[in-house]
N, C-alpha and C positions, 0 to 999 in steps of 0.2 A: 511386451514390456509393460510393466506397471509403473505409473508415474503418479506421485503425490503432488498435486497441482497447488498445494497450499501449506507451505511450511515456513517457519520463521527462525531466525537465529536467536532463540531464546537462551542460548548457553554462551553467548559472546563473552570473551574474556573481560575481566574486571577493569582493565585499562579503558575500555570504551565507556563503561558506566562512570568511571572517575572523570573522564573528560566531560561527560554530560553534567556531572555535578558541578564542575568548575564553570561550565557555561551558565547554569542556572544561578550560581552564586554571583557571577559577574556578567549579568545580562547586558549591561551597558557597554561592555568592552569585549565584543566577540573576537575570537582568534581561531584560525584554522587548527585542526587536530594535527598533532605530531605524535602519533601512537607508536610506541616501541613494543611490538609484539612479534615473537618469533614463531616460526613455522611449527615448532614443537608445542607451543602453547595453543595454537590453533588446532593442532591434532588432538590434544587433550580435550579441548572444548567440544569437539565433534564426536567424541567416543559414544556418548549416549544416543545422538542422532543416528549414527551408523548402526548401533546395536538394535535400535528399534526398526530401522530399515530392514535389517537381516531377519529379525523376528517376524516382521509383517510381509516379507516377500516383496518389498518395494525395490525397484531398480533405479529410480531417479527421483530427485527432489527438485521442485521449483521453489527456490530458496531465497527468502527476502529478509530484510531487517525485522526486528521485533515490532509488530504493529502497534501494540499498546505504548511502545516507547517512542513512536514517531513524534508525538507531542508537538504538533504543528502550532499549537496555541501559545507555546512558550516564546517570549521575547520577540525580537524584531525579525524581519525577513532575512537578514544576514545571519542571525543565530540559527534559524532554520536551515539555511543553505549550508552552513559549515557542518551542522549536525548530520544533515542528509549526506553530504559528501563523505564524511567519516564513516557512516554506516555502510554506504554503497561501496566504498573502497575496501572495506573489510570483507564484505560479502564477495566482492570480486576476487580477493585473495583466496578465499575458501574454494571458489569455483575453479580457479587456476590450479589449486593443489590437487583437487579431486574431480577432474573433468569427466570422469566416467560415471559419477554419481550426482553431481550438482549442476543445475542450470540456474543462473543468477537472475533474480527479479529485484528491481530497485524501488526505493521510496522516492518521492518527489519533494522539492523544496517548497512545499505549500506553506502558506502563511495567511492569516485572516485578511480579507479584503485585498489580496494580491492576485492579479489576473493570471489565468493558466498560461498566458503568453510568456510569463516569467519563469515557468517551470520546465518548458519543453527543451531548453538547452541541456539540462541535466539528463533528461531522458535520452536525448541524442548522444550525449557523451557516454552514457552507460551502454547503449546499444552498439554504437559504432566503434568506440574505443575499448570498451571493457567486455563486450560480448554478451550482454544481458539479453534476456529473451522476453521481458515484459516488465510491468510496473504495478505498484499498488497505488490506488487513488482514494484519498480520504474525502467522503462526500459531505463532511461537516467539519470544516477546517478549524473553526473557533470552538469546538467542543460544546455546542449548544448555546453559546452566549453571543452577544453582539460583537462584531458585525456578522449577521447570519449568512451562510453560504448559499448562493442561488441553487435552485433545484438542478439535478443532473439532466433534466429534460429541457433546460433552457440553452440558448445559444452562447451564454457566457462560457460554457465549457468547450465550445467548438475548436479553439486553437489546440487544445489537447487531443481531441478526437482526430483532427486533421493530421497532427504529427504521428499518432499512433498508426493511422492508415498508411501514411507515407513510409514509416519504418516497418510496417507489417508486424506489429507486436500487439499482444492483448494486454488488458489491465485486469486486476482484481479489485473490486470495490471493497475498501476496508477502512472502517472508522478507526480512530486511535484512542480518543479519551472523551469522557463526559465530565464536564465541570459542574453538573447538577448532582449533588450528593444523593438525591433520591433515585438516580438512575444507576443501577449496578453496571459496571463496565462491560462485562461479558454477557450476563444472562438477560439483559434488557437492551443495552445500547448497541452492542454489535449487531445482535439479531434484528432488532427493530430497524436499524439504519439499512441493513442489507436487504430486508424485505421491502422497505420504502424505496430504496434506490432502484430495485427491479421494476417496481410499479411505475415510478416516475419515468424511467426510460421507456417502458413499453407503451405508455400513454402519450409519448411525445413523438416528434418527427425525427429523433436522432437516427434511427436505423433506416429511415427513408433517405435521409440526407447523407448517411454513411453506411451503405450497405455491406461494406467490407470490414466494418468495425467489430472487434472481438472483445467481449467483456465477460468476465467470470464473476458470478455471485457466489461467495463462499458460505460455509456453515450450513450446507443443505439448502441454500437459497433463502435462508431465513424461514419465514412462515409461508413463502409463495406457494409451494406445492400443496399446503394444507388448507389454504384459503382460496382455492381456485374459484369457487362459485362467487365468493365475495368480490374478488378481483375482476372476474368476468362481468358481474353486475355493474361495477364501476365503469368498466369500459363501455358497456352498452349505454349507460346513462349519459356518458359523455360523448356518444356518437362515434365511437371508435370501432364499432363492429363487433 
Protein backbone atom coordinates (compact mmCIF):
# COMPACT_ATOMS: atom_id res chain seq x y z
CA UNK A 1 0.00 0.00 0.00
CA UNK A 2 1.23 3.48 -0.92
CA UNK A 3 0.20 6.18 1.57
CA UNK A 4 0.56 9.92 1.04
CA UNK A 5 1.21 11.06 4.62
CA UNK A 6 0.78 14.77 3.91
CA UNK A 7 -2.27 16.00 2.02
CA UNK A 8 -4.61 18.92 2.68
CA UNK A 9 -8.20 19.78 1.84
CA UNK A 10 -7.16 22.58 -0.53
CA UNK A 11 -10.35 22.10 -2.56
CA UNK A 12 -12.85 22.49 0.28
CA UNK A 13 -16.27 23.86 -0.78
CA UNK A 14 -16.77 27.62 -0.95
CA UNK A 15 -19.13 27.52 2.04
CA UNK A 16 -16.17 26.89 4.34
CA UNK A 17 -14.27 29.90 3.00
CA UNK A 18 -17.43 32.01 3.29
CA UNK A 19 -17.72 31.09 6.97
CA UNK A 20 -14.10 32.09 7.50
CA UNK A 21 -14.75 35.42 5.81
CA UNK A 22 -17.65 36.04 8.18
CA UNK A 23 -15.43 35.15 11.15
CA UNK A 24 -12.71 37.60 10.13
CA UNK A 25 -15.25 40.34 9.44
CA UNK A 26 -16.87 39.87 12.88
CA UNK A 27 -13.92 38.83 15.05
CA UNK A 28 -15.55 40.20 18.20
CA UNK A 29 -18.68 38.05 17.83
CA UNK A 30 -17.59 34.49 16.99
CA UNK A 31 -20.30 31.90 16.35
CA UNK A 32 -20.03 28.18 15.54
CA UNK A 33 -20.26 27.15 11.90
CA UNK A 34 -23.57 25.89 10.50
CA UNK A 35 -22.41 24.71 7.10
CA UNK A 36 -25.00 23.40 4.67
CA UNK A 37 -22.93 21.23 2.32
CA UNK A 38 -24.34 18.18 0.55
CA UNK A 39 -22.48 14.94 -0.07
CA UNK A 40 -22.68 15.71 -3.80
CA UNK A 41 -20.81 18.97 -3.29
CA UNK A 42 -18.17 17.15 -1.25
CA UNK A 43 -17.81 14.57 -4.02
CA UNK A 44 -17.20 17.28 -6.61
CA UNK A 45 -14.64 18.93 -4.35
CA UNK A 46 -12.67 15.68 -4.15
CA UNK A 47 -12.62 14.83 -7.87
CA UNK A 48 -9.20 16.40 -8.43
CA UNK A 49 -7.70 14.77 -5.33
CA UNK A 50 -8.89 11.32 -6.39
CA UNK A 51 -7.73 11.87 -9.97
CA UNK A 52 -4.21 12.64 -8.75
CA UNK A 53 -4.31 9.64 -6.42
CA UNK A 54 -5.09 7.35 -9.33
CA UNK A 55 -2.47 8.91 -11.59
CA UNK A 56 0.20 8.61 -8.89
CA UNK A 57 -0.72 5.12 -7.74
CA UNK A 58 -1.54 6.27 -4.21
CA UNK A 59 -3.86 4.06 -2.17
CA UNK A 60 -4.60 6.27 0.85
CA UNK A 61 -4.34 9.89 1.92
CA UNK A 62 -3.60 11.19 5.41
CA UNK A 63 -5.93 14.12 4.89
CA UNK A 64 -6.01 17.33 6.94
CA UNK A 65 -7.44 20.86 6.69
CA UNK A 66 -5.56 23.33 4.49
CA UNK A 67 -2.48 24.29 6.51
CA UNK A 68 -2.06 27.83 5.19
CA UNK A 69 -5.70 28.47 6.14
CA UNK A 70 -5.34 27.34 9.77
CA UNK A 71 -4.64 31.00 10.58
CA UNK A 72 -4.20 30.57 14.31
CA UNK A 73 -3.12 34.21 14.63
CA UNK A 74 -6.61 35.50 13.68
CA UNK A 75 -8.86 36.68 16.48
CA UNK A 76 -9.50 35.24 19.91
CA UNK A 77 -9.05 31.64 21.11
CA UNK A 78 -12.80 31.15 20.57
CA UNK A 79 -12.48 32.23 16.93
CA UNK A 80 -9.70 29.69 16.48
CA UNK A 81 -11.70 26.96 18.19
CA UNK A 82 -14.82 27.47 16.08
CA UNK A 83 -12.75 27.58 12.89
CA UNK A 84 -10.85 24.45 13.92
CA UNK A 85 -14.04 22.56 14.69
CA UNK A 86 -15.57 23.55 11.35
CA UNK A 87 -12.50 22.38 9.42
CA UNK A 88 -12.16 19.13 11.36
CA UNK A 89 -15.85 18.27 11.08
CA UNK A 90 -15.70 18.74 7.31
CA UNK A 91 -12.60 16.54 6.98
CA UNK A 92 -14.36 13.94 9.14
CA UNK A 93 -17.29 13.89 6.70
CA UNK A 94 -14.93 13.32 3.78
CA UNK A 95 -13.27 10.45 5.65
CA UNK A 96 -16.65 8.86 6.40
CA UNK A 97 -17.71 9.09 2.75
CA UNK A 98 -14.50 7.48 1.44
CA UNK A 99 -13.14 5.26 4.24
CA UNK A 100 -11.19 3.19 1.71
CA UNK A 101 -9.17 6.23 0.58
CA UNK A 102 -9.07 8.81 3.38
CA UNK A 103 -7.63 8.79 6.90
CA UNK A 104 -8.42 12.04 8.70
CA UNK A 105 -5.83 14.28 10.37
CA UNK A 106 -6.99 17.26 12.44
CA UNK A 107 -5.83 20.77 13.10
CA UNK A 108 -5.78 22.02 16.69
CA UNK A 109 -7.41 25.12 18.26
CA UNK A 110 -4.06 26.81 18.71
CA UNK A 111 -4.01 30.49 19.52
CA UNK A 112 -1.19 32.87 20.55
CA UNK A 113 -0.19 32.59 24.21
CA UNK A 114 -2.71 29.76 24.85
CA UNK A 115 -1.29 26.65 26.52
CA UNK A 116 -1.37 23.27 24.75
CA UNK A 117 -3.48 22.15 27.71
CA UNK A 118 -6.32 24.00 25.98
CA UNK A 119 -5.87 22.13 22.67
CA UNK A 120 -5.88 18.51 23.75
CA UNK A 121 -9.66 18.19 24.17
CA UNK A 122 -10.12 18.77 20.43
CA UNK A 123 -7.46 16.18 19.64
CA UNK A 124 -9.23 13.70 21.90
CA UNK A 125 -12.62 14.49 20.30
CA UNK A 126 -11.22 13.98 16.82
CA UNK A 127 -9.47 10.71 17.64
CA UNK A 128 -12.04 9.08 19.92
CA UNK A 129 -15.29 10.37 18.39
CA UNK A 130 -14.42 11.05 14.75
CA UNK A 131 -11.77 8.41 14.05
CA UNK A 132 -8.86 10.72 13.21
CA UNK A 133 -5.39 9.18 13.06
CA UNK A 134 -3.21 12.22 13.79
CA UNK A 135 -2.94 15.99 14.00
CA UNK A 136 -1.08 18.98 12.57
CA UNK A 137 0.92 21.14 14.99
CA UNK A 138 1.81 24.75 14.19
CA UNK A 139 5.23 25.52 15.77
CA UNK A 140 4.75 29.30 15.40
CA UNK A 141 1.21 30.09 16.45
CA UNK A 142 1.48 33.88 16.15
CA UNK A 143 3.03 33.86 12.69
CA UNK A 144 6.35 35.35 13.75
CA UNK A 145 4.99 38.16 15.92
CA UNK A 146 4.49 38.64 19.64
CA UNK A 147 3.73 36.71 21.73
CA UNK A 148 6.41 34.38 20.40
CA UNK A 149 5.71 30.64 20.63
CA UNK A 150 8.09 28.65 22.89
CA UNK A 151 10.51 26.26 21.20
CA UNK A 152 9.23 22.76 20.48
CA UNK A 153 12.11 21.57 22.65
CA UNK A 154 10.68 23.11 25.83
CA UNK A 155 8.34 21.49 28.31
CA UNK A 156 5.65 24.08 27.43
CA UNK A 157 4.56 21.56 24.78
CA UNK A 158 4.51 18.55 27.10
CA UNK A 159 0.71 18.43 27.65
CA UNK A 160 0.31 17.88 23.91
CA UNK A 161 3.04 15.22 23.69
CA UNK A 162 1.48 13.44 26.68
CA UNK A 163 -1.93 13.34 25.01
CA UNK A 164 -0.48 12.17 21.69
CA UNK A 165 1.32 9.29 23.41
CA UNK A 166 -1.81 8.42 25.36
CA UNK A 167 -3.89 8.31 22.16
CA UNK A 168 -1.04 6.68 20.18
CA UNK A 169 -1.26 9.15 17.29
CA UNK A 170 1.46 11.08 15.44
CA UNK A 171 1.59 14.74 14.56
CA UNK A 172 2.91 16.58 11.54
CA UNK A 173 4.78 19.79 12.30
CA UNK A 174 3.24 22.36 10.00
CA UNK A 175 3.43 26.15 10.06
CA UNK A 176 0.43 28.14 8.87
CA UNK A 177 1.21 31.76 8.11
CA UNK A 178 3.95 34.36 8.26
CA UNK A 179 2.93 37.90 9.19
CA UNK A 180 6.32 39.16 8.05
CA UNK A 181 5.94 40.39 4.43
CA UNK A 182 9.61 39.61 3.81
CA UNK A 183 9.00 35.92 4.43
CA UNK A 184 7.42 34.04 1.54
CA UNK A 185 4.79 31.68 2.96
CA UNK A 186 5.93 28.45 1.30
CA UNK A 187 9.42 28.94 -0.08
CA UNK A 188 10.90 30.27 3.13
CA UNK A 189 8.52 30.11 6.06
CA UNK A 190 7.25 26.54 5.79
CA UNK A 191 10.64 25.06 4.96
CA UNK A 192 12.55 27.14 7.49
CA UNK A 193 10.15 26.30 10.31
CA UNK A 194 10.12 22.59 9.61
CA UNK A 195 13.90 22.46 9.48
CA UNK A 196 14.11 24.46 12.71
CA UNK A 197 11.46 22.29 14.40
CA UNK A 198 13.39 19.12 13.67
CA UNK A 199 16.61 20.54 15.11
CA UNK A 200 14.90 21.97 18.20
CA UNK A 201 13.36 18.57 18.92
CA UNK A 202 16.53 16.59 18.31
CA UNK A 203 18.65 18.76 20.62
CA UNK A 204 16.08 18.62 23.41
CA UNK A 205 14.99 15.99 25.94
CA UNK A 206 11.64 15.48 24.22
CA UNK A 207 12.31 12.00 22.83
CA UNK A 208 14.03 10.92 26.04
CA UNK A 209 10.97 11.97 28.02
CA UNK A 210 8.54 10.61 25.40
CA UNK A 211 10.24 7.65 23.68
CA UNK A 212 6.96 6.60 22.04
CA UNK A 213 6.22 10.04 20.60
CA UNK A 214 5.76 10.04 16.82
CA UNK A 215 6.43 13.24 14.87
CA UNK A 216 6.46 13.78 11.10
CA UNK A 217 8.56 16.57 9.56
CA UNK A 218 7.03 17.31 6.12
CA UNK A 219 8.37 18.80 2.90
CA UNK A 220 11.39 16.53 2.79
CA UNK A 221 12.32 17.48 6.34
CA UNK A 222 13.05 21.03 5.25
CA UNK A 223 16.80 21.38 4.88
CA UNK A 224 17.61 18.75 7.53
CA UNK A 225 18.95 16.03 5.18
CA UNK A 226 21.03 18.57 3.24
CA UNK A 227 22.62 20.28 6.23
CA UNK A 228 23.66 17.15 8.10
CA UNK A 229 27.21 18.24 8.94
CA UNK A 230 26.08 21.68 10.11
CA UNK A 231 23.39 20.13 12.31
CA UNK A 232 25.86 17.54 13.58
CA UNK A 233 28.31 20.33 14.44
CA UNK A 234 25.65 22.13 16.49
CA UNK A 235 24.92 18.94 18.42
CA UNK A 236 28.60 18.36 19.20
CA UNK A 237 29.10 22.00 20.25
CA UNK A 238 26.16 21.74 22.65
CA UNK A 239 27.43 18.48 24.13
CA UNK A 240 24.69 16.31 22.69
CA UNK A 241 27.00 13.67 21.21
